[in-house]
Structure formats: C-alpha cells, structure tokens
LOKE-337800 format. One record per residue: residue number from 0; x, z, y of N, C-alpha, C, O in turn. Coordinates in nm, 4 decimals. Each point is the difference from the previous one (the first is absolute). Example, Ala and Ser with C-alpha at 12.3 -4.5 7.8 and 13.67 -1.06 7.14 Angstrom:
<n->0, n_c1->1.3190, n_c3->0.7800, n_c2->-0.5690, ca_c1->-0.0890, ca_c3->0.0000, ca_c2->0.1190, c_c1->0.0900, c_c3->0.0000, c_c2->0.1200, o_c1->0.1036, o_c3->0.0665, o_c2->-0.0019>
<n->1, n_c1->-0.1386, n_c3->-0.1385, n_c2->0.1069, ca_c1->0.0820, ca_c3->0.0060, ca_c2->0.1190, c_c1->-0.0770, c_c3->0.0730, c_c2->0.1090, o_c1->0.0509, o_c3->0.0169, o_c2->0.1108>
This chain:
<n->0, n_c1->7.8041, n_c3->8.7028, n_c2->10.2958, ca_c1->-0.0458, ca_c3->-0.0108, ca_c2->0.1367, c_c1->0.0766, c_c3->-0.1138, c_c2->0.0670, o_c1->0.1191, o_c3->-0.0193, o_c2->-0.0245>
<n->1, n_c1->-0.1883, n_c3->-0.0547, n_c2->0.1081, ca_c1->0.0620, ca_c3->-0.1085, ca_c2->0.0748, c_c1->-0.0471, c_c3->0.0061, c_c2->0.1442, o_c1->-0.0956, o_c3->0.0701, o_c2->0.0332>
<n->2, n_c1->0.1648, n_c3->-0.1451, n_c2->0.0518, ca_c1->-0.0364, ca_c3->-0.0040, ca_c2->0.1413, c_c1->0.0199, c_c3->-0.1419, c_c2->0.0512, o_c1->0.0798, o_c3->-0.0768, o_c2->-0.0538>
<n->3, n_c1->-0.1526, n_c3->0.0441, n_c2->0.1572, ca_c1->0.0182, ca_c3->-0.1264, ca_c2->0.0693, c_c1->0.0542, c_c3->0.0337, c_c2->0.1383, o_c1->-0.0646, o_c3->0.0699, o_c2->0.0780>
<n->4, n_c1->0.1846, n_c3->-0.1208, n_c2->-0.0487, ca_c1->0.0649, ca_c3->0.0306, ca_c2->0.1268, c_c1->0.0144, c_c3->-0.1285, c_c2->0.0815, o_c1->-0.0057, o_c3->-0.1108, o_c2->-0.0534>
<n->5, n_c1->0.0243, n_c3->0.1291, n_c2->0.1839, ca_c1->0.0241, ca_c3->-0.1142, ca_c2->0.0893, c_c1->0.1375, c_c3->0.0175, c_c2->0.0620, o_c1->0.0337, o_c3->0.1059, o_c2->0.0529>
<n->6, n_c1->0.0451, n_c3->-0.2133, n_c2->-0.0609, ca_c1->0.1335, ca_c3->0.0015, ca_c2->0.0586, c_c1->0.0320, c_c3->-0.1399, c_c2->0.0497, o_c1->0.0066, o_c3->-0.0942, o_c2->-0.0789>
<n->7, n_c1->0.0131, n_c3->0.0805, n_c2->0.2083, ca_c1->0.0356, ca_c3->-0.1288, ca_c2->0.0562, c_c1->-0.1095, c_c3->-0.1036, c_c2->-0.0062, o_c1->0.0283, o_c3->-0.1191, o_c2->-0.0137>
<n->8, n_c1->-0.1531, n_c3->0.1619, n_c2->0.0234, ca_c1->-0.1110, ca_c3->-0.0936, ca_c2->-0.0045, c_c1->-0.0376, c_c3->-0.0434, c_c2->-0.1401, o_c1->-0.0918, o_c3->-0.0804, o_c2->-0.0164>
<n->9, n_c1->0.1595, n_c3->0.1308, n_c2->-0.0842, ca_c1->-0.0293, ca_c3->-0.0327, ca_c2->-0.1392, c_c1->-0.0493, c_c3->0.1251, c_c2->-0.0709, o_c1->0.0359, o_c3->0.1118, o_c2->0.0371>
<n->10, n_c1->-0.1176, n_c3->-0.1312, n_c2->-0.1385, ca_c1->-0.0528, ca_c3->0.1126, ca_c2->-0.0764, c_c1->0.0576, c_c3->-0.0038, c_c2->-0.1405, o_c1->0.0126, o_c3->-0.1065, o_c2->-0.0605>
<n->11, n_c1->0.0226, n_c3->0.2247, n_c2->0.0087, ca_c1->0.0612, ca_c3->0.0120, ca_c2->-0.1313, c_c1->-0.0749, c_c3->0.1049, c_c2->-0.0808, o_c1->-0.0385, o_c3->0.1044, o_c2->0.0526>
<n->12, n_c1->0.0180, n_c3->-0.1332, n_c2->-0.1816, ca_c1->-0.0564, ca_c3->0.0984, ca_c2->-0.0927, c_c1->0.1182, c_c3->0.0646, c_c2->-0.0719, o_c1->0.0771, o_c3->-0.0682, o_c2->-0.0675>
<n->13, n_c1->-0.0631, n_c3->0.1999, n_c2->0.0822, ca_c1->0.1157, ca_c3->0.0691, ca_c2->-0.0557, c_c1->-0.0450, c_c3->0.1174, c_c2->-0.0850, o_c1->-0.1065, o_c3->0.0578, o_c2->0.0220>
<n->14, n_c1->0.1887, n_c3->-0.0243, n_c2->-0.1184, ca_c1->-0.0176, ca_c3->0.1196, ca_c2->-0.0830, c_c1->0.1364, c_c3->0.0679, c_c2->-0.0087, o_c1->0.1012, o_c3->-0.0585, o_c2->0.0385>
<n->15, n_c1->-0.0985, n_c3->0.1801, n_c2->-0.0883, ca_c1->0.1262, ca_c3->0.0728, ca_c2->-0.0101, c_c1->0.0929, c_c3->-0.0711, c_c2->-0.0978, o_c1->-0.0409, o_c3->-0.0398, o_c2->-0.1090>
<n->16, n_c1->0.1664, n_c3->0.0246, n_c2->0.1501, ca_c1->0.0989, ca_c3->-0.0659, ca_c2->-0.0836, c_c1->0.0117, c_c3->-0.1497, c_c2->0.0243, o_c1->0.0909, o_c3->-0.0631, o_c2->-0.0539>
<n->17, n_c1->-0.1801, n_c3->0.0040, n_c2->0.1334, ca_c1->0.0066, ca_c3->-0.1438, ca_c2->0.0287, c_c1->0.1169, c_c3->-0.0317, c_c2->0.0919, o_c1->0.0422, o_c3->0.0830, o_c2->0.0806>
<n->18, n_c1->0.0090, n_c3->-0.2041, n_c2->-0.0942, ca_c1->0.1012, ca_c3->-0.0510, ca_c2->0.0924, c_c1->-0.0657, c_c3->-0.1043, c_c2->0.0874, o_c1->-0.0815, o_c3->-0.0797, o_c2->-0.0465>
<n->19, n_c1->0.1177, n_c3->0.0810, n_c2->0.1742, ca_c1->-0.0683, ca_c3->-0.0822, ca_c2->0.0977, c_c1->0.1015, c_c3->-0.0564, c_c2->0.0980, o_c1->0.0941, o_c3->0.0692, o_c2->0.0388>
<n->20, n_c1->-0.1126, n_c3->-0.1955, n_c2->0.0018, ca_c1->0.0860, ca_c3->-0.0597, ca_c2->0.1013, c_c1->-0.0783, c_c3->-0.0106, c_c2->0.1295, o_c1->-0.1036, o_c3->-0.0663, o_c2->0.0057>
<n->21, n_c1->0.1538, n_c3->0.1323, n_c2->0.0990, ca_c1->-0.0655, ca_c3->0.0066, ca_c2->0.1298, c_c1->0.0937, c_c3->-0.0620, c_c2->0.1030, o_c1->0.1220, o_c3->0.0103, o_c2->-0.0124>
<n->22, n_c1->-0.1786, n_c3->-0.0739, n_c2->0.1129, ca_c1->0.0825, ca_c3->-0.0609, ca_c2->0.1041, c_c1->0.0792, c_c3->0.1076, c_c2->0.0739, o_c1->-0.0525, o_c3->0.1066, o_c2->0.0321>
<n->23, n_c1->0.1786, n_c3->-0.1362, n_c2->-0.0061, ca_c1->0.0877, ca_c3->0.0987, ca_c2->0.0614, c_c1->-0.0363, c_c3->0.0260, c_c2->0.1452, o_c1->0.0181, o_c3->0.1116, o_c2->0.0487>
<n->24, n_c1->-0.0691, n_c3->-0.2123, n_c2->0.0217, ca_c1->-0.0347, ca_c3->0.0167, ca_c2->0.1405, c_c1->-0.1064, c_c3->0.1073, c_c2->0.0191, o_c1->-0.0027, o_c3->0.0676, o_c2->0.1029>
<n->25, n_c1->-0.0841, n_c3->-0.0521, n_c2->-0.2009, ca_c1->-0.1100, ca_c3->0.0956, ca_c2->0.0096, c_c1->0.0499, c_c3->0.1431, c_c2->-0.0136, o_c1->-0.0480, o_c3->0.0894, o_c2->0.0696>
<n->26, n_c1->0.1437, n_c3->-0.0674, n_c2->-0.1581, ca_c1->0.0490, ca_c3->0.1357, ca_c2->-0.0254, c_c1->0.0937, c_c3->0.0493, c_c2->0.1094, o_c1->0.0279, o_c3->0.1196, o_c2->0.0078>
<n->27, n_c1->0.0203, n_c3->-0.2086, n_c2->0.0756, ca_c1->0.0963, ca_c3->0.0405, ca_c2->0.1014, c_c1->0.1368, c_c3->0.0106, c_c2->-0.0639, o_c1->0.0450, o_c3->-0.0936, o_c2->-0.0662>
<n->28, n_c1->0.0209, n_c3->0.2047, n_c2->0.0848, ca_c1->0.1308, ca_c3->0.0173, ca_c2->-0.0623, c_c1->-0.0197, c_c3->0.0498, c_c2->-0.1424, o_c1->-0.0623, o_c3->0.1035, o_c2->-0.0235>
<n->29, n_c1->0.1161, n_c3->-0.1783, n_c2->-0.0695, ca_c1->-0.0137, ca_c3->0.0364, ca_c2->-0.1413, c_c1->0.1174, c_c3->0.0856, c_c2->-0.0457, o_c1->0.0264, o_c3->0.0115, o_c2->-0.1197>
<n->30, n_c1->0.0440, n_c3->0.0487, n_c2->0.2158, ca_c1->0.1123, ca_c3->0.0857, ca_c2->-0.0357, c_c1->-0.0470, c_c3->0.1294, c_c2->-0.0645, o_c1->0.0761, o_c3->0.0661, o_c2->-0.0706>
<n->31, n_c1->-0.2003, n_c3->-0.0306, n_c2->0.0948, ca_c1->-0.0528, ca_c3->0.1242, ca_c2->-0.0557, c_c1->-0.0277, c_c3->-0.0171, c_c2->-0.1491, o_c1->-0.0256, o_c3->-0.1109, o_c2->-0.0469>
<n->32, n_c1->0.0307, n_c3->0.2209, n_c2->-0.0269, ca_c1->-0.0224, ca_c3->-0.0046, ca_c2->-0.1439, c_c1->-0.1483, c_c3->0.0024, c_c2->-0.0340, o_c1->-0.0422, o_c3->-0.0618, o_c2->-0.0978>
<n->33, n_c1->-0.0370, n_c3->0.1323, n_c2->0.1773, ca_c1->-0.1435, ca_c3->0.0143, ca_c2->-0.0269, c_c1->-0.0811, c_c3->-0.0734, c_c2->0.1062, o_c1->0.0376, o_c3->-0.0029, o_c2->0.1172>
<n->34, n_c1->-0.1489, n_c3->-0.0563, n_c2->-0.1593, ca_c1->-0.0899, ca_c3->-0.0714, ca_c2->0.0901, c_c1->-0.1416, c_c3->0.0517, c_c2->-0.0251, o_c1->-0.0396, o_c3->0.0214, o_c2->-0.1145>
<n->35, n_c1->-0.0361, n_c3->-0.0018, n_c2->0.2219, ca_c1->-0.1388, ca_c3->0.0446, ca_c2->-0.0113, c_c1->-0.0916, c_c3->-0.1080, c_c2->0.0547, o_c1->0.0152, o_c3->-0.0436, o_c2->0.1142>
<n->36, n_c1->-0.1103, n_c3->0.0005, n_c2->-0.1960, ca_c1->-0.1026, ca_c3->-0.0940, ca_c2->0.0434, c_c1->-0.1247, c_c3->0.0812, c_c2->0.0336, o_c1->-0.0602, o_c3->0.0620, o_c2->-0.0877>
<n->37, n_c1->0.0221, n_c3->-0.0627, n_c2->0.2155, ca_c1->-0.1135, ca_c3->0.0821, ca_c2->0.0429, c_c1->-0.1297, c_c3->-0.0797, c_c2->0.0089, o_c1->-0.1077, o_c3->0.0592, o_c2->0.0080>
<n->38, n_c1->0.1156, n_c3->-0.1914, n_c2->-0.0093, ca_c1->-0.1213, ca_c3->-0.0815, ca_c2->0.0053, c_c1->-0.0511, c_c3->-0.0242, c_c2->-0.1417, o_c1->0.0305, o_c3->-0.1023, o_c2->-0.0613>
<n->39, n_c1->-0.1078, n_c3->0.1966, n_c2->0.0103, ca_c1->-0.0576, ca_c3->-0.0095, ca_c2->-0.1339, c_c1->-0.1459, c_c3->-0.0405, c_c2->0.0162, o_c1->-0.0794, o_c3->0.0743, o_c2->0.0578>
<n->40, n_c1->0.0440, n_c3->-0.1916, n_c2->-0.1086, ca_c1->-0.1354, ca_c3->-0.0523, ca_c2->0.0161, c_c1->-0.0956, c_c3->0.0526, c_c2->-0.1052, o_c1->-0.1191, o_c3->0.0168, o_c2->0.0265>
<n->41, n_c1->0.1711, n_c3->0.0097, n_c2->-0.1473, ca_c1->-0.0856, ca_c3->0.0476, ca_c2->-0.1094, c_c1->0.0847, c_c3->0.0749, c_c2->-0.1011, o_c1->0.1153, o_c3->-0.0354, o_c2->-0.0245>
<n->42, n_c1->-0.1728, n_c3->0.1377, n_c2->-0.0330, ca_c1->0.0630, ca_c3->0.0726, ca_c2->-0.1097, c_c1->-0.0960, c_c3->-0.0075, c_c2->-0.1169, o_c1->-0.1139, o_c3->0.0457, o_c2->0.0097>
<n->43, n_c1->0.1591, n_c3->-0.1033, n_c2->-0.1205, ca_c1->-0.0860, ca_c3->-0.0179, ca_c2->-0.1162, c_c1->0.0365, c_c3->0.0968, c_c2->-0.1104, o_c1->0.1027, o_c3->0.0678, o_c2->0.0054>
<n->44, n_c1->-0.1875, n_c3->-0.0628, n_c2->-0.1042, ca_c1->0.0190, ca_c3->0.0891, ca_c2->-0.1129, c_c1->-0.1355, c_c3->0.0439, c_c2->-0.0519, o_c1->-0.0939, o_c3->-0.0795, o_c2->-0.0039>
<n->45, n_c1->0.0827, n_c3->0.2083, n_c2->-0.0370, ca_c1->-0.1285, ca_c3->0.0510, ca_c2->-0.0488, c_c1->-0.1032, c_c3->0.0059, c_c2->0.1126, o_c1->-0.1159, o_c3->-0.0364, o_c2->-0.0198>
<n->46, n_c1->0.1574, n_c3->0.0816, n_c2->0.1365, ca_c1->-0.0886, ca_c3->0.0059, ca_c2->0.1160, c_c1->0.0633, c_c3->-0.0809, c_c2->0.1128, o_c1->0.0781, o_c3->0.0544, o_c2->0.0782>
<n->47, n_c1->-0.1105, n_c3->-0.1843, n_c2->-0.0684, ca_c1->0.0634, ca_c3->-0.0822, ca_c2->0.1037, c_c1->-0.0444, c_c3->0.0389, c_c2->0.1404, o_c1->-0.1144, o_c3->0.0396, o_c2->0.0227>
<n->48, n_c1->0.2077, n_c3->-0.0520, n_c2->0.0702, ca_c1->-0.0289, ca_c3->0.0284, ca_c2->0.1407, c_c1->0.0352, c_c3->-0.1234, c_c2->0.0813, o_c1->0.1121, o_c3->-0.0503, o_c2->-0.0070>
<n->49, n_c1->-0.2086, n_c3->0.0019, n_c2->0.0840, ca_c1->0.0200, ca_c3->-0.1178, ca_c2->0.0830, c_c1->0.0013, c_c3->0.0452, c_c2->0.1445, o_c1->-0.0880, o_c3->0.0744, o_c2->0.0435>
<n->50, n_c1->0.1883, n_c3->-0.1196, n_c2->0.0312, ca_c1->0.0122, ca_c3->0.0388, ca_c2->0.1393, c_c1->-0.0736, c_c3->-0.0946, c_c2->0.0914, o_c1->-0.0385, o_c3->-0.1101, o_c2->-0.0395>
<n->51, n_c1->0.0193, n_c3->0.1543, n_c2->0.1619, ca_c1->-0.0624, ca_c3->-0.0861, ca_c2->0.0995, c_c1->0.0767, c_c3->0.0113, c_c2->0.1316, o_c1->-0.0455, o_c3->0.0773, o_c2->0.0844>
<n->52, n_c1->0.1519, n_c3->-0.1429, n_c2->-0.0587, ca_c1->0.0685, ca_c3->-0.0951, ca_c2->-0.0865, c_c1->0.1026, c_c3->0.0638, c_c2->-0.0936, o_c1->0.0371, o_c3->-0.0617, o_c2->-0.0999>
<n->53, n_c1->0.0100, n_c3->0.1838, n_c2->0.1291, ca_c1->0.0974, ca_c3->0.0638, ca_c2->-0.0882, c_c1->-0.0541, c_c3->0.1327, c_c2->-0.0500, o_c1->-0.0898, o_c3->0.0588, o_c2->0.0603>
<n->54, n_c1->0.1452, n_c3->-0.0126, n_c2->-0.1709, ca_c1->-0.0368, ca_c3->0.1300, ca_c2->-0.0565, c_c1->0.0768, c_c3->0.1065, c_c2->0.0771, o_c1->0.1229, o_c3->-0.0031, o_c2->0.0048>
<n->55, n_c1->-0.1948, n_c3->0.0970, n_c2->0.0555, ca_c1->0.0662, ca_c3->0.1013, ca_c2->0.0819, c_c1->0.0771, c_c3->0.0977, c_c2->-0.0877, o_c1->-0.0511, o_c3->0.0487, o_c2->-0.1009>
<n->56, n_c1->0.1735, n_c3->-0.0210, n_c2->0.1405, ca_c1->0.0831, ca_c3->0.0961, ca_c2->-0.0713, c_c1->0.0711, c_c3->-0.0567, c_c2->-0.1214, o_c1->0.0770, o_c3->0.0721, o_c2->-0.0635>
<n->57, n_c1->-0.0989, n_c3->-0.1961, n_c2->0.0288, ca_c1->0.0642, ca_c3->-0.0587, ca_c2->-0.1179, c_c1->0.1309, c_c3->-0.0670, c_c2->0.0398, o_c1->0.0115, o_c3->-0.0563, o_c2->0.1088>
<n->58, n_c1->0.0866, n_c3->0.0629, n_c2->-0.1976, ca_c1->0.1280, ca_c3->-0.0658, ca_c2->0.0236, c_c1->0.0633, c_c3->-0.0346, c_c2->-0.1338, o_c1->-0.0324, o_c3->0.0587, o_c2->-0.1032>
<n->59, n_c1->0.1229, n_c3->-0.1549, n_c2->0.1074, ca_c1->0.0723, ca_c3->-0.0437, ca_c2->-0.1194, c_c1->0.1481, c_c3->0.0171, c_c2->0.0291, o_c1->0.0505, o_c3->-0.0520, o_c2->0.0995>
<n->60, n_c1->0.0194, n_c3->0.1249, n_c2->-0.1862, ca_c1->0.1435, ca_c3->0.0238, ca_c2->0.0162, c_c1->0.0777, c_c3->-0.0939, c_c2->-0.0913, o_c1->-0.0364, o_c3->-0.0193, o_c2->-0.1160>
<n->61, n_c1->0.1441, n_c3->-0.0393, n_c2->0.1692, ca_c1->0.0797, ca_c3->-0.0944, ca_c2->-0.0763, c_c1->0.1479, c_c3->0.0229, c_c2->0.0267, o_c1->0.0379, o_c3->0.0577, o_c2->0.1019>
<n->62, n_c1->0.0454, n_c3->-0.1039, n_c2->-0.1953, ca_c1->0.1447, ca_c3->0.0089, ca_c2->0.0112, c_c1->0.0575, c_c3->-0.1402, c_c2->0.0127, o_c1->-0.0381, o_c3->-0.0899, o_c2->-0.0749>
<n->63, n_c1->0.1294, n_c3->0.0709, n_c2->0.1691, ca_c1->0.0639, ca_c3->-0.1302, ca_c2->0.0192, c_c1->0.1007, c_c3->-0.0215, c_c2->-0.1117, o_c1->0.0871, o_c3->0.0840, o_c2->-0.0227>
<n->64, n_c1->-0.0987, n_c3->-0.1960, n_c2->-0.0466, ca_c1->0.0934, ca_c3->-0.0331, ca_c2->-0.1074, c_c1->0.1133, c_c3->-0.0874, c_c2->0.0534, o_c1->0.1178, o_c3->0.0316, o_c2->-0.0171>
<n->65, n_c1->-0.1554, n_c3->-0.1427, n_c2->0.0824, ca_c1->0.1035, ca_c3->-0.0888, ca_c2->0.0535, c_c1->-0.0593, c_c3->-0.0925, c_c2->0.1044, o_c1->-0.1212, o_c3->-0.0206, o_c2->0.0064>
<n->66, n_c1->0.2101, n_c3->-0.0348, n_c2->0.0753, ca_c1->-0.0377, ca_c3->-0.1036, ca_c2->0.0959, c_c1->0.0494, c_c3->-0.1325, c_c2->-0.0537, o_c1->0.1117, o_c3->-0.0101, o_c2->-0.0507>
<n->67, n_c1->-0.1951, n_c3->-0.0910, n_c2->0.0622, ca_c1->0.0373, ca_c3->-0.1306, ca_c2->-0.0502, c_c1->-0.0711, c_c3->-0.1060, c_c2->0.0832, o_c1->-0.0643, o_c3->0.0312, o_c2->0.1003>
<n->68, n_c1->0.0761, n_c3->-0.1541, n_c2->-0.1419, ca_c1->-0.0707, ca_c3->-0.1089, ca_c2->0.0659, c_c1->-0.0915, c_c3->-0.0663, c_c2->-0.1010, o_c1->0.0332, o_c3->-0.0113, o_c2->-0.1181>
<n->69, n_c1->-0.1475, n_c3->-0.0321, n_c2->0.1653, ca_c1->-0.0970, ca_c3->-0.0642, ca_c2->-0.0871, c_c1->0.0433, c_c3->-0.1400, c_c2->-0.0389, o_c1->0.1055, o_c3->-0.0476, o_c2->0.0419>
<n->70, n_c1->-0.1878, n_c3->-0.0177, n_c2->-0.1223, ca_c1->0.0313, ca_c3->-0.1356, ca_c2->-0.0420, c_c1->-0.0154, c_c3->-0.0961, c_c2->0.1171, o_c1->-0.0721, o_c3->0.0284, o_c2->0.0956>
<n->71, n_c1->0.1394, n_c3->-0.1409, n_c2->-0.1036, ca_c1->0.0013, ca_c3->-0.0949, ca_c2->0.1105, c_c1->-0.1322, c_c3->-0.0760, c_c2->0.0067, o_c1->-0.0522, o_c3->-0.0466, o_c2->-0.1013>
<n->72, n_c1->0.0001, n_c3->0.0355, n_c2->0.2217, ca_c1->-0.1226, ca_c3->-0.0738, ca_c2->0.0253, c_c1->0.0398, c_c3->-0.1274, c_c2->0.0733, o_c1->0.0675, o_c3->0.0065, o_c2->0.1027>
<n->73, n_c1->-0.1084, n_c3->-0.1220, n_c2->-0.1540, ca_c1->0.0329, ca_c3->-0.1269, ca_c2->0.0622, c_c1->-0.1235, c_c3->-0.0518, c_c2->0.0732, o_c1->-0.1078, o_c3->-0.0122, o_c2->-0.0582>
<n->74, n_c1->0.1254, n_c3->-0.0180, n_c2->0.1864, ca_c1->-0.1081, ca_c3->-0.0540, ca_c2->0.0827, c_c1->0.0348, c_c3->-0.1452, c_c2->0.0282, o_c1->0.1027, o_c3->-0.0285, o_c2->0.0616>
<n->75, n_c1->-0.1874, n_c3->-0.0635, n_c2->-0.1063, ca_c1->0.0248, ca_c3->-0.1431, ca_c2->0.0168, c_c1->-0.1147, c_c3->-0.0615, c_c2->0.0780, o_c1->-0.1162, o_c3->0.0131, o_c2->-0.0386>
<n->76, n_c1->0.1485, n_c3->-0.0801, n_c2->0.1479, ca_c1->-0.1013, ca_c3->-0.0646, ca_c2->0.0835, c_c1->0.0294, c_c3->-0.1490, c_c2->0.0053, o_c1->0.1153, o_c3->-0.0420, o_c2->0.0101>
<n->77, n_c1->-0.2215, n_c3->-0.0365, n_c2->-0.0171, ca_c1->0.0154, ca_c3->-0.1445, ca_c2->0.0060, c_c1->-0.1194, c_c3->-0.0596, c_c2->0.0724, o_c1->-0.1144, o_c3->0.0376, o_c2->-0.0253>
<n->78, n_c1->0.1421, n_c3->-0.1311, n_c2->0.1160, ca_c1->-0.1067, ca_c3->-0.0724, ca_c2->0.0682, c_c1->0.0056, c_c3->-0.1451, c_c2->-0.0448, o_c1->0.1027, o_c3->-0.0663, o_c2->0.0142>
<n->79, n_c1->-0.2108, n_c3->0.0185, n_c2->-0.0671, ca_c1->-0.0043, ca_c3->-0.1375, ca_c2->-0.0472, c_c1->-0.0099, c_c3->-0.0973, c_c2->0.1177, o_c1->-0.0658, o_c3->0.0268, o_c2->0.1005>
<n->80, n_c1->0.1322, n_c3->-0.1379, n_c2->-0.1163, ca_c1->-0.0099, ca_c3->-0.1136, ca_c2->0.0916, c_c1->0.0458, c_c3->0.0306, c_c2->0.1419, o_c1->-0.0359, o_c3->-0.0733, o_c2->0.0921>
<n->81, n_c1->0.1119, n_c3->0.1764, n_c2->-0.0718, ca_c1->0.0508, ca_c3->0.0296, ca_c2->0.1335, c_c1->0.1519, c_c3->0.0044, c_c2->-0.0063, o_c1->0.0609, o_c3->0.1060, o_c2->0.0144>
<n->82, n_c1->-0.0025, n_c3->-0.2184, n_c2->-0.0355, ca_c1->0.1445, ca_c3->-0.0119, ca_c2->-0.0131, c_c1->0.0547, c_c3->0.0858, c_c2->-0.1131, o_c1->0.1169, o_c3->0.0384, o_c2->0.0012>
<n->83, n_c1->-0.2012, n_c3->-0.0088, n_c2->-0.0982, ca_c1->0.0395, ca_c3->0.0736, ca_c2->-0.1211, c_c1->0.0678, c_c3->0.1326, c_c2->0.0327, o_c1->0.1108, o_c3->0.0273, o_c2->-0.0462>
<n->84, n_c1->-0.1770, n_c3->0.0528, n_c2->0.1247, ca_c1->0.0538, ca_c3->0.1294, ca_c2->0.0393, c_c1->-0.0078, c_c3->0.0960, c_c2->-0.1181, o_c1->-0.1076, o_c3->0.0220, o_c2->-0.0556>
<n->85, n_c1->0.2207, n_c3->0.0347, n_c2->0.0177, ca_c1->0.0053, ca_c3->0.1000, ca_c2->-0.1059, c_c1->0.0782, c_c3->0.1198, c_c2->0.0518, o_c1->0.0914, o_c3->-0.0136, o_c2->0.0813>
<n->86, n_c1->-0.1289, n_c3->0.1297, n_c2->-0.1295, ca_c1->0.0677, ca_c3->0.1207, ca_c2->0.0450, c_c1->-0.0030, c_c3->0.1028, c_c2->-0.1121, o_c1->-0.1057, o_c3->0.0261, o_c2->-0.0573>
<n->87, n_c1->0.2193, n_c3->0.0319, n_c2->0.0259, ca_c1->0.0082, ca_c3->0.1001, ca_c2->-0.1056, c_c1->0.0623, c_c3->0.1269, c_c2->0.0573, o_c1->0.1064, o_c3->-0.0037, o_c2->0.0618>
<n->88, n_c1->-0.1740, n_c3->0.1147, n_c2->-0.0834, ca_c1->0.0518, ca_c3->0.1309, ca_c2->0.0408, c_c1->-0.0073, c_c3->0.0934, c_c2->-0.1196, o_c1->-0.0869, o_c3->-0.0143, o_c2->-0.0861>
<n->89, n_c1->0.1791, n_c3->0.1104, n_c2->0.0815, ca_c1->-0.0021, ca_c3->0.1010, ca_c2->-0.1039, c_c1->-0.0045, c_c3->0.1384, c_c2->0.0618, o_c1->0.0365, o_c3->0.0186, o_c2->0.1161>
<n->90, n_c1->-0.0823, n_c3->0.0797, n_c2->-0.1956, ca_c1->-0.0119, ca_c3->0.1368, ca_c2->0.0509, c_c1->0.0100, c_c3->0.0960, c_c2->-0.1164, o_c1->-0.0560, o_c3->-0.0245, o_c2->-0.1068>
<n->91, n_c1->0.1279, n_c3->0.1345, n_c2->0.1278, ca_c1->0.0048, ca_c3->0.1092, ca_c2->-0.0979, c_c1->-0.0331, c_c3->0.1281, c_c2->0.0732, o_c1->0.0655, o_c3->0.0351, o_c2->0.0981>
<n->92, n_c1->-0.1669, n_c3->0.0348, n_c2->-0.1456, ca_c1->-0.0452, ca_c3->0.1226, ca_c2->0.0634, c_c1->0.0822, c_c3->0.1184, c_c2->-0.0513, o_c1->0.0286, o_c3->0.0090, o_c2->-0.1194>
<n->93, n_c1->0.0091, n_c3->0.0813, n_c2->0.2093, ca_c1->0.0672, ca_c3->0.1234, ca_c2->-0.0402, c_c1->-0.1041, c_c3->0.0962, c_c2->-0.0562, o_c1->-0.1010, o_c3->0.0268, o_c2->0.0650>
<n->94, n_c1->0.1248, n_c3->0.0250, n_c2->-0.1850, ca_c1->-0.0951, ca_c3->0.0900, ca_c2->-0.0639, c_c1->0.0714, c_c3->0.1272, c_c2->-0.0449, o_c1->0.1218, o_c3->0.0021, o_c2->-0.0181>
<n->95, n_c1->-0.1999, n_c3->0.1027, n_c2->0.0007, ca_c1->0.0484, ca_c3->0.1270, ca_c2->-0.0515, c_c1->-0.0786, c_c3->0.0304, c_c2->-0.1271, o_c1->-0.1231, o_c3->-0.0025, o_c2->0.0007>
<n->96, n_c1->0.1933, n_c3->0.0309, n_c2->-0.1085, ca_c1->-0.0660, ca_c3->0.0343, ca_c2->-0.1252, c_c1->-0.0158, c_c3->0.1516, c_c2->-0.0058, o_c1->0.0977, o_c3->0.0735, o_c2->0.0139>
<n->97, n_c1->-0.2205, n_c3->-0.0271, n_c2->-0.0345, ca_c1->-0.0282, ca_c3->0.1430, ca_c2->-0.0046, c_c1->-0.0682, c_c3->0.0346, c_c2->-0.1317, o_c1->-0.0648, o_c3->-0.0842, o_c2->-0.0621>
<n->98, n_c1->0.0806, n_c3->0.2104, n_c2->0.0204, ca_c1->-0.0670, ca_c3->0.0529, ca_c2->-0.1188, c_c1->-0.0998, c_c3->0.1047, c_c2->0.0467, o_c1->0.0354, o_c3->0.0904, o_c2->0.0756>
<n->99, n_c1->-0.1590, n_c3->-0.1020, n_c2->-0.1198, ca_c1->-0.1054, ca_c3->0.0932, ca_c2->0.0395, c_c1->0.0171, c_c3->0.1299, c_c2->-0.0780, o_c1->-0.0008, o_c3->0.0006, o_c2->-0.1231>
<n->100, n_c1->0.0164, n_c3->0.1101, n_c2->0.1972, ca_c1->0.0208, ca_c3->0.1293, ca_c2->-0.0646, c_c1->-0.1303, c_c3->0.0779, c_c2->-0.0189, o_c1->-0.0271, o_c3->0.0499, o_c2->-0.1092>
<n->101, n_c1->-0.0534, n_c3->-0.0395, n_c2->0.2151, ca_c1->-0.1223, ca_c3->0.0794, ca_c2->-0.0124, c_c1->-0.1053, c_c3->-0.0495, c_c2->0.0983, o_c1->0.0303, o_c3->-0.0622, o_c2->0.1019>
<n->102, n_c1->-0.1544, n_c3->0.0920, n_c2->-0.1364, ca_c1->-0.1147, ca_c3->-0.0301, ca_c2->0.0853, c_c1->-0.0645, c_c3->0.1331, c_c2->0.0334, o_c1->-0.0441, o_c3->0.0720, o_c2->-0.0896>
<n->103, n_c1->0.0381, n_c3->-0.0384, n_c2->0.2188, ca_c1->-0.0557, ca_c3->0.1289, ca_c2->0.0425, c_c1->-0.1307, c_c3->-0.0202, c_c2->0.0740, o_c1->-0.0140, o_c3->-0.0930, o_c2->0.0794>
<n->104, n_c1->-0.0807, n_c3->0.1798, n_c2->-0.1056, ca_c1->-0.1290, ca_c3->-0.0055, ca_c2->0.0691, c_c1->-0.0070, c_c3->0.1017, c_c2->0.1108, o_c1->-0.1016, o_c3->0.0093, o_c2->0.0689>
C-alpha cells in the first residue's frame, strides 16, 4: 500500500518503511518523535481511493530520524552588457528526515 501526501506545497509518494526529507518549516517544531501527515491526497493499493481534495479519515504516521540541512543551492544572476553585473547567492534548506511507519484509512 502507498499514499500520496502533501507537505509544504510539495507532494510525496510514500510507502511503509520509506525515508523522506521534508522541510523543517512545515513540520513546526521537530522536537517531537512522531509526526502525523493528515493531508493525504490518494491511497493506492488493491482498491485505490482518490480524495477530492483529500481522503477523509486517512493519515500517515512517521517517526523523526534526524534534523539536517539539504545540499547547497547556488543562485547565479548575470546581466549582459550592463556593466557586467554578476551576483552569486547560496542557500541551504533545513530539512527533517522521517521514516514512514504506517498508513491509516
């Protein structure tokens, strides 16, 4: 069985035992050991259920493994022929790694 969940404007396909990296800002305080994702868009398997927009009563339970930072994203901007303006910025997103424990209907 698998589920499609929404977290932070992004959609993830998850199954039991999967590891997933979710933005920390979305989860709030990641000090808790267990996390519940209540926005389940679809539950697949033998009898798939599609929500409109979410499946009522469905939830995905996960355990927080660790907090870390994602890989560095480099943003480079350049304007041609305008005094050779160049600009480089970097960014690392704070993420929380979770393990999917169960999918409940």
